[in-house]
C-alpha positions in Angstrom: 91.7 95.2 65.5 95.6 95.9 66.2 97.6 96.8 63.4 99.4 93.5 61.9 101.9 94.1 59.3 115.2 85.4 52.4 118.2 86.1 53.4 120.2 85.2 56.5 120.8 87.8 59.5 124.3 88.8 58.1 123.1 89.4 54.7 120.0 91.2 55.9 122.2 93.6 57.8 124.6 94.0 55.2 122.1 94.7 52.7 120.7 97.5 54.9 124.0 99.0 55.3 124.7 98.9 51.5 121.2 100.2 51.0 121.9 103.2 53.5 125.3 104.1 52.0 124.0 104.3 48.5 121.5 106.8 49.4 122.4 110.3 47.9 120.7 112.4 50.4 122.0 112.1 53.8 119.7 111.5 56.7 119.8 114.0 59.2 121.5 112.9 62.6 119.4 112.2 65.4 120.9 114.9 67.5 119.8 117.4 65.0 116.3 116.6 65.2 115.5 119.2 68.1 113.1 116.6 69.9 114.2 116.6 73.5 113.4 112.7 74.0 115.8 111.9 70.8 118.5 114.4 72.4 118.2 112.2 75.8 118.4 109.0 74.0 121.2 109.9 72.3 123.1 111.0 75.4 122.4 107.6 76.8 123.6 105.8 73.9 126.9 107.9 73.6 127.4 106.8 77.3 126.5 103.2 76.4 126.8 102.7 72.6 126.3 98.9 72.7 122.8 98.8 74.2 120.4 97.5 71.8 117.2 98.6 73.7 118.3 102.4 73.8 118.8 102.0 70.0 115.2 100.5 69.6 113.7 103.1 71.6 115.5 105.9 69.5 114.4 104.4 66.4 110.6 104.5 67.5 110.8 108.0 68.1 112.7 108.6 64.9 110.0 106.6 63.1 107.0 108.5 64.8 108.9 111.9 63.6 109.0 110.1 60.0 113.0 110.0 60.3 112.6 106.6 58.6 116.5 106.5 57.2 117.9 107.3 60.7 115.4 105.3 62.1 116.7 102.2 60.0 120.1 102.9 60.8 119.5 102.7 64.5 117.7 99.3 64.0 120.2 97.7 61.9 123.0 98.3 64.7 120.4 97.3 67.3 119.8 93.9 65.6 123.6 93.1 65.1 123.9 93.3 68.9 120.8 91.4 69.5 119.0 89.5 66.6 116.6 87.8 68.5 114.2 90.6 69.2 110.9 90.3 67.5 109.9 93.9 67.9 113.0 95.1 66.2 111.9 93.0 62.8 108.6 94.7 63.4 109.9 98.3 63.7 112.3 97.7 60.9 109.8 96.3 58.5 107.4 99.4 59.2 110.2 101.8 58.6 111.1 100.1 55.5 107.4 100.1 54.3 106.8 103.8 55.2 110.2 104.8 53.2 108.7 103.0 50.1 111.1 100.2 50.4 108.2 97.3 50.5 110.4 94.7 48.9 113.1 95.1 51.8 110.0 95.6 54.3 108.7 92.4 53.3 112.2 90.6 53.4 112.7 91.5 57.2 109.5 90.1 57.9 110.2 86.8 55.9 113.1 86.6 58.1 111.4 87.4 61.3 108.8 84.6 60.3 111.7 82.1 60.0 113.2 83.1 63.1 110.2 83.3 65.2 108.0 80.5 63.3 105.5 79.9 66.3 105.1 83.5 67.4 101.8 84.3 66.3 102.1 88.1 66.2 105.2 88.0 64.0 103.1 85.5 61.7 100.4 88.0 61.8 102.5 90.8 60.8 104.3 88.5 58.1 100.9 87.7 56.4 99.7 91.2 56.5 102.8 92.5 54.9 102.3 89.5 52.2 98.8 91.0 51.6 99.8 94.5 51.3 102.2 93.0 48.7 99.6 91.3 46.7 101.1 88.3 47.8 97.9 86.6 48.5 98.6 83.0 48.1 101.7 83.4 50.3 99.6 84.9 53.0 97.2 82.5 52.8 99.8 80.0 53.8 101.1 82.1 56.7 97.4 82.3 57.9 97.2 78.8 57.9 100.1 78.2 59.9 98.9 80.5 62.5 95.7 78.5 62.5 97.6 75.2 62.9 98.9 76.6 66.2 95.8 78.4 67.4 92.9 77.2 65.4 90.4 79.9 67.0 92.7 83.1 66.2 90.2 85.6 65.1 92.9 87.9 63.6 94.3 85.2 61.2 90.4 84.5 60.1 90.2 88.2 59.7 93.8 87.9 57.7 91.9 85.1 55.5 89.2 87.3 54.9 91.2 90.2 53.6 93.0 88.0 51.4 90.0 86.3 50.0 88.3 89.7 49.6 91.4 91.0 47.4 91.3 88.0 45.4 87.6 88.4 44.5 86.6 85.3 46.4 83.7 86.8 48.0 81.9 84.0 49.5 84.9 82.6 51.1 85.7 86.3 52.4 82.4 86.3 54.0 82.9 82.8 55.9 86.2 83.9 57.0 84.8 87.0 58.8 81.9 85.3 60.1 84.0 83.0 61.7 86.4 85.8 63.0 83.3 87.9 64.5 81.9 84.2 65.9 85.3 84.1 67.9 85.3 87.6 68.6 82.1 89.6 68.4 83.9 93.0 69.2 85.7 92.9 66.0 84.4 96.1 64.3 85.9 96.1 61.4 85.1 92.5 60.6 81.5 93.6 61.4 81.9 96.5 58.6 83.3 94.3 55.8 80.7 91.8 56.2 77.8 94.4 55.7 79.9 95.7 52.6 80.4 92.3 51.1 76.8 91.3 51.7 75.9 94.8 49.9 77.8 93.7 47.0 76.9 90.0 46.9 73.1 91.0 47.1 72.9 88.4 50.3 71.7 89.0 53.5 70.6 92.2 55.2 74.0 94.7 55.4 72.3 96.6 58.1 72.1 93.6 60.5 76.1 93.6 60.2 76.2 97.4 60.7 74.4 97.4 63.8 76.2 94.6 65.3 79.1 97.0 64.8 77.0 99.7 66.4 76.6 97.7 69.1 80.0 97.2 69.7 81.1 101.0 69.3 78.3 103.0 69.4 80.1 106.3 68.5 82.4 105.2 65.6 82.1 107.2 62.8 83.1 104.9 60.4 80.2 102.5 61.3 77.4 105.3 61.2 79.1 106.3 57.8 78.5 102.9 56.7 74.9 102.9 57.5 74.1 106.5 56.1 76.0 104.9 53.0 73.9 102.4 52.7 70.8 104.4 53.4 71.7 106.9 50.5 72.3 103.9 48.1 68.8 102.7 48.4 66.8 105.7 48.4 66.8 107.0 52.1 68.3 110.2 51.8 67.0 112.0 54.7 67.9 109.0 56.8 71.3 109.1 55.2 71.5 113.0 55.9 70.4 112.3 59.3 73.4 109.9 60.1 76.0 112.2 58.6 74.9 115.1 60.9 74.8 112.7 63.6 78.6 111.9 62.9 79.3 115.9 62.8 78.0 116.3 66.2 79.8 113.2 67.6 83.2 114.1 65.7 83.9 117.7 64.1 86.8 116.3 62.6 85.4 113.8 60.2 85.2 115.4 57.2 83.5 112.7 55.0 80.2 113.6 56.7 80.2 117.1 55.6 81.1 116.3 52.3 78.6 113.5 51.7 75.6 115.4 53.4 76.6 118.4 51.4 76.2 116.4 48.3 73.0 115.1 49.3 71.6 118.6 49.9 73.0 119.8 46.4 71.2 116.6 44.7 68.1 117.4 46.4 68.5 121.4 45.5 68.6 122.1 49.0 71.5 124.8 48.4 71.4 126.5 51.5 71.6 123.5 53.5 74.6 122.2 51.3 76.3 125.6 51.8 75.8 125.4 55.4 77.9 122.0 55.6 80.6 123.2 53.0 80.9 126.5 55.0 81.5 124.2 58.4 83.7 122.2 56.8 85.9 125.2 55.6 86.1 126.3 59.3 87.1 122.9 60.6 89.6 122.0 57.9 90.6 124.8 56.1 93.2 123.1 54.0 90.5 120.9 52.5 89.9 121.6 48.7 86.6 120.0 48.7 84.9 122.8 50.9 86.0 125.3 48.6 84.9 123.4 45.4 81.3 122.6 46.7 80.9 126.1 48.1 82.2 127.5 44.8 79.7 125.4 43.0 76.9 126.8 45.1 78.1 130.4 44.5 78.2 129.9 41.0 74.3 128.2 40.9 73.6 131.3 42.6 74.8 133.5 40.3 77.6 134.8 42.6 80.4 134.3 40.1 82.7 136.7 42.0 82.5 134.5 45.2 82.5 131.6 43.3 86.1 132.5 41.5 87.6 132.9 44.9 86.6 129.6 46.4 87.0 127.5 43.1 90.6 129.4 43.1 91.3 128.4 46.7 90.2 124.8 45.6 93.0 124.6 43.0 95.8 126.5 44.9 95.1 123.6 47.6 94.9 120.9 45.3 96.9 121.6 41.8 95.5 118.4 40.2 92.0 118.9 40.8 90.6 118.8 37.3 86.8 119.5 38.4 88.0 122.5 40.1 89.7 123.9 37.0 87.3 123.2 34.6 84.5 125.2 36.9 87.0 127.7 37.7 87.4 128.3 34.0 83.5 128.4 33.5 83.1 131.0 36.0 85.8 133.4 34.7 84.4 132.9 31.6 81.1 134.1 32.6 82.7 137.0 34.7 84.3 138.0 31.7 81.0 138.1 29.6 79.5 139.9 32.2 81.8 142.3 32.0 81.7 142.8 28.3 78.0 143.3 28.4 
């Protein structure tokens, strides 16, 4: 599923200008980013400063570079030149959201919803933004507007399900996601959530929904992970490990597979296999603190305290708030000290 995320236009624009001007830290000029595309767009804008599309293109590039304040500034000007382009509002909302200004992100989408009140992609994004900010009733109202325009819209039913799930209304959520996949059987996320909800609700066979998701997306690691997690929660540890290893073969960067398989091996006292999983993880993603933490725990179990200390210290260095790693490190250091005294 594609990602879908009150003031008048003049009030909105003045609010943006005031907000940008009130920041203590000045954003870097787009010219100083060192990005070739930004520099090219800046040259074109200098030659044609009132071209809103060029400003939008630069804002989009700046957003991708996480230069959110500069992106907001460009979009503000673009919208002052042309206030009837939905994509300007969508990107401005995203920039505010990623800049941790969620209230302004919602203001932008509410304005867009009023201006483009029959444009379904805009209403879907408004609904998502409302849901993300826990305004579930408003989000459901927006979804119902979409369904009035398009009664079979699968993404609207998906959003309806997301809201009901967030509100704890599991049966309504299941019905909504079920309608979504009936309208579009290729909605992998909806199949996965249906499996999770049935698992939580104790109704139906979750694996049936995971298998449907697998038929749509055979190499999707999230699908295989959901199946493996279901197996491990129901006592089929060998089956779960097999699936986690299958994920690792298909997608070496999917780190949860190494961690989960390693933990299951530890619980089975298969420390050699667990160490192998964590060792691979440390090689694939050397900045992952869990690789060093679990490898340190295994070293400790073998009595290799010096090696355990090195790994656990690496885990703490990578994640200073990793309480378990700190506790294990203190234990290991105490054991080393006692050994040295003896």
